[in-house]
C-alpha positions in Angstrom: 0.3 -125.7 91.5 1.5 -124.8 88.1 0.0 -121.8 86.5 -1.8 -123.2 83.4 -1.0 -121.2 80.3 -3.2 -120.7 77.3 -1.6 -121.7 74.0 -1.8 -118.1 72.8 0.3 -116.8 75.7 4.0 -116.2 74.9 6.7 -117.4 77.2 9.7 -115.1 77.8 13.4 -115.6 78.6 14.1 -116.8 82.2 10.5 -118.2 82.7 10.4 -121.6 84.6 8.3 -124.0 82.5 7.4 -127.7 82.1 8.1 -129.2 78.8 7.0 -132.5 77.1 9.9 -134.1 75.3 9.3 -135.2 71.7 5.7 -136.2 72.2 6.9 -138.5 75.0 4.9 -138.8 78.2 8.0 -137.6 80.2 7.9 -134.1 81.5 10.9 -132.0 82.4 11.3 -128.7 84.2 13.6 -126.0 82.9 14.1 -122.3 82.0 13.4 -120.6 78.8 16.8 -119.4 77.5 15.8 -118.0 74.1 12.6 -117.1 72.2 12.3 -117.6 68.4 9.1 -115.7 67.5 6.0 -116.8 69.3 6.1 -120.5 68.3 9.5 -121.8 69.4 11.3 -121.6 72.8 14.8 -122.8 73.7 14.6 -124.4 77.1 17.4 -125.7 79.3 16.0 -128.7 81.1 16.9 -130.4 84.3 17.4 -134.1 84.8 15.9 -136.4 87.4 18.2 -137.4 90.3 16.4 -139.8 92.5 13.3 -138.0 93.7 14.8 -134.6 93.1 16.0 -132.6 90.0 19.4 -131.3 89.1 21.2 -129.5 86.3 23.0 -131.9 84.0 26.8 -131.6 83.7 26.4 -130.5 80.1 23.5 -128.1 79.5 20.6 -129.8 77.8 19.1 -127.0 75.6 16.5 -127.8 73.0 14.0 -125.8 71.0 10.4 -126.8 71.8 7.3 -125.7 70.0 4.6 -123.9 72.0 2.5 -127.1 72.0 5.2 -128.9 74.0 5.7 -126.1 76.6 3.0 -127.1 79.0 2.9 -124.4 81.7 4.7 -121.9 83.9 5.9 -123.1 87.3 7.5 -121.5 90.3 11.3 -121.8 90.6 12.5 -124.8 92.5 13.7 -124.9 96.1 17.1 -126.3 97.0 16.9 -129.9 98.3 20.2 -130.4 100.3 23.7 -129.5 99.4 24.3 -131.6 96.3 22.9 -129.2 93.8 19.5 -130.9 93.8 16.1 -129.1 93.7 12.5 -129.9 94.4 9.4 -128.3 92.8 6.8 -127.8 95.5 3.2 -128.3 94.5 3.9 -129.4 90.9 1.9 -132.6 90.6 3.5 -133.5 87.2 6.9 -133.8 88.8 6.0 -135.6 92.0 8.0 -138.8 92.5 7.3 -141.5 95.1 
């Protein structure tokens, strides 16, 4: 299960997090690549590949406000040999 984070907690570089994109209901996993104060975090997000996740060919790095960084998660596990990953126990990312 993801570790829920209070809005006052700061994320740090290399943390694995879930982010909500542009107020959308879609949630993406990624790593914090930079921190701008305590309000903005640059996150490099993964993309959905079937029922697993993978890194996009071109890095997808965007600054997110702390309101859109939802929680910390454990790093993903490899899912085969095609550069795909799975997040075990993270309900928000489960695919059927």
